[in-house]
N, C-alpha and C positions, 0 to 999 in steps of 0.2 A: 117579325110579324108586321104586316103593313096592309091596310085596307081602307075603304071608304064606307061611310055609314050616314044615314039621314038623321038629322035632329030637327024635328018639325018639317018644314019644307026645304030646308037647306042641307046640302051635302057637306060632310066633314071628312077630314083625313086623319088617320092615326098611323104611327110607325114607331118602332122601337130602335133606338140608336144608343150604343154604349151603355146599355142597361137602363135607359130612361125612356119613358113614354112621351112622344111628341104628338101634339094634336094641333090641327089648324082648320079653321073654317074655309071652305072652298068658294064660298059666297056665290053659290049658284044652285038653282033647283033642277038644272038640266044635268042628267047623269053623264052624258057624253062629254060635256064641258068639264064636269067635275073630274072625270077620269084623266083628261088631258092635263088639268091643273095639278092633279095628284101626282102624275109621273114627273112633271116639272119640279114639284116640291121635293120629291124623293131625290132627284138629281142634285138639288141645292143642298139637301141634308148631307149627301155623300161628299160634296165639294168643300163644305165649310167646317169650321171648328166645332168643338163640343157644345158651345153655347148657341149654335145655330145662327151666328152672326158673322157675316163676312168682315174680315179685318184687313186693313191695308198695310202695306210696307211702312208708310209714313207713321201710322199709329204705333206700329211695333218699334220703329226706330225711336220715337219720342219716349215711350215707356222704357225702352232698353237704356237710353241715355240717362234718364232720371233715376232708374233703379239699379243699374249695373255699373255704369261708368263711374258713378260716385263712390263705388267700393274699391276701385282700382288705384294703384299708385299713379302719380301724375304722368310718368313716362308711358305707362301702359295705356292710360286713358288717352294720351295724345296720339299714340299709334292707332288706337281704335278710331279716333276722330278723323284721321287721314283716310282710313279705310271706309268709314261711313260716307264721306264725301264722294268717294269713287262709286260706292254702291248706290247712292241716291240717284246718280245720273242714269243708271241702268234700270233700277227697280222702283224709283220714287213714285211713279204713277201706277204701280201694280198692286193687286191684292195678294196677300200672302199665299192663298191657295193656287194662284196662277204661276208661282215660281217653282219650276221643276228643272229637270235635266236640260231641256231645250233652252230655257232662259239662262241657266248657268253657263251652258256652252257658248251662248251668244255673248255673254259678259267676258268670258275667257278669250274668245276670238277677237273681240274689239280691243281688249287690253293688249293682246299680243300684237295686233296691227299697229297700235300706238307705240310699240317698242318697249312696253313695260316688261320687267323681268318676271320669271315664273315665281320667284320668291314673293314679290309684291302682290301678284295675283293670288297666291295661296294665302297670304296674310289677310287680304280683303275677304276671301271666301271663308276663312276661319272666323273672321268677325261676323259674317253673315250666319255662319253655323251657330255661333254663340247666341245670336239674336233668335234664331229659330228654336234653339234649345229652351230659351226663356219663354218663347211663344207656346211651346208644348206645355211647359209648366203652368202657363196662364190659361191653358185649355183654349187657345185661339186656333191652333192647328193640331192635326193628329200626329204628324211626323216631321222630322228634319231631313230635307232632301240632300243636304250638302255633304255629309260624311261619305255616303255611298258614291257620290259623284267624284269627290276628291280621290277616293280609293281607286276608282276606275281610271281616272285621268293620270294618276301617278305612274301607271304602267305605260303611259304614252307621252311621258316627258314633263308632266306638270309636277315637278319636284322642287323641294327647297334647294336653292343654290348653295354651293359650298362657300363658307365664309372666307374672305380674303384677309390674311394676316400679313402685315408688313412692318418691319422694325426699322428705325432710323439707323443709318450707318454712323460710325464714329465721326466722320467728316460732317454729315448732316446735323448731328447733335451739336457739334462744336459751333457750326455756323448759326444754328438756331439760338443757342445760349449767348453767343457773342452779340447777337442783334437785340437781345432782351435787356430791359432795364433791371436794376438789382433785385427789387422785390419779386417781380414775375419770374426772374431767373431762378430764384430759390424754389419757387413753387414748381417750375418746370423740371428742375433736377429731381425733386421728390416724386413728381408724377412719372418721370421716365424710369426711375429706379424701382418704384413700387407698383405702378399700374393703377394707382388710385383714380377713381372717376372724379370729375370736376366737383360735384357736390360733396363727395367724401373728402376731397382735398381741402376745400375751403370751409368745411364744417367740422374739421378736426378739433378735438379738445385734448388738453394735456392728460386727462384721465384715460384716454385711449392709447397713449404712447408709453411703452415700456423701454426706457433708454438702456437699461442694463442688458435686456435680451435683444434689443434692437428690433422690436416688434411693434407694429401698429395694429390695433384692433378696430375694425370698421364699425362694429356693432350690428353687422348683418351676418346672415348665414348663407352658405352655398346651397345648391340644389340637393347635395348629398347630406345636408344637415350640419355641416361643420362650420364653426366660427370662422369668419373671413378676417 
């Protein structure tokens, strides 16, 4: 339902959006002017979020950093930080409702032109998608345009690149260890033989080491839920 009505000498507009009644004074006694302003107001309602307020990318990024990044592990937060810097260059001066397929395509094209890998582009867009999901929860926008775009583009080559795994040869391992001083050498040997990450290696406690079984417990679990 949407129409205009008079209150005293002034025309007012009313419309229903998302189950709520929206009303606004059109600030005119001229019906023709009121109808023009009414149509413009309806277009604005359809373009913006539930609160009826246009929200900028910059606003969303600030709230996203404050509320979401603080809940992530440091490494994940750092990866998001890199993506946010890339995204800000493209979208920093835009409103959220202005970001759609055309703008996402422009971002992808410019990043490809810069020689960036598809994996890096996807990570940045995944970060943007997470921000939009939060914006939907905040009722700042009605939908997240990124997942549908990624699904379409995956069929045309915007896919996650395959991970490159390379192991040291015995000769390379010997050369590396020979060049190291005694203490780092022991850490290198353990890292090579176990695959421990740097923070796991230097954060080890004796309570995590079972000498009889020859097992180190990292205190973390794998994606399948098993103790690592």
